Residue, then its C-alpha position, 0 to 999 in steps of 0.5 A: m254417632a253410629e250409622s243408622i239403618n232402615v227397616f231393610g238393614n241398609i244404611l240410611e240414605p239422605c231424604c231431604n237436603n233443601p231444607k234439611t229435615g229430620f230430628f238432627r237436621n241432617g236430611l236423614c230419617d234418624t232418631c234418638s231417645e230425645d226425639f219425642g216427635f219420632h222423625t222416622v219417615c220421609i214424606m212428600v207433603t201436600k198443602d192439605f197435609l200441612e193445613f190438617s197438621k196445623k189444625m191438629g196443633n202441629d204447624l210444620s209450615t211455620p219457620h222456627p229458626a231457633y231449631n234450624f227449621p225453615g218450615l215445610k212447603p208442599g212438594 
């Protein structure tokens, strides 16, 4: 896969290593045509954000081992 670039034209830098997030679980805000969730931003989540997302049908705090997703925690 070719290196992805950010909006400034620079190579993407790791955003999150513990847990590794992003569509490819590589810690980058990297994407492809199969990424229907558009994992293209890096954020620091809050408890309120996680609760709101869950209420809206996007539970980001529950681990999903089948997708190598440990679940997000505030901070």
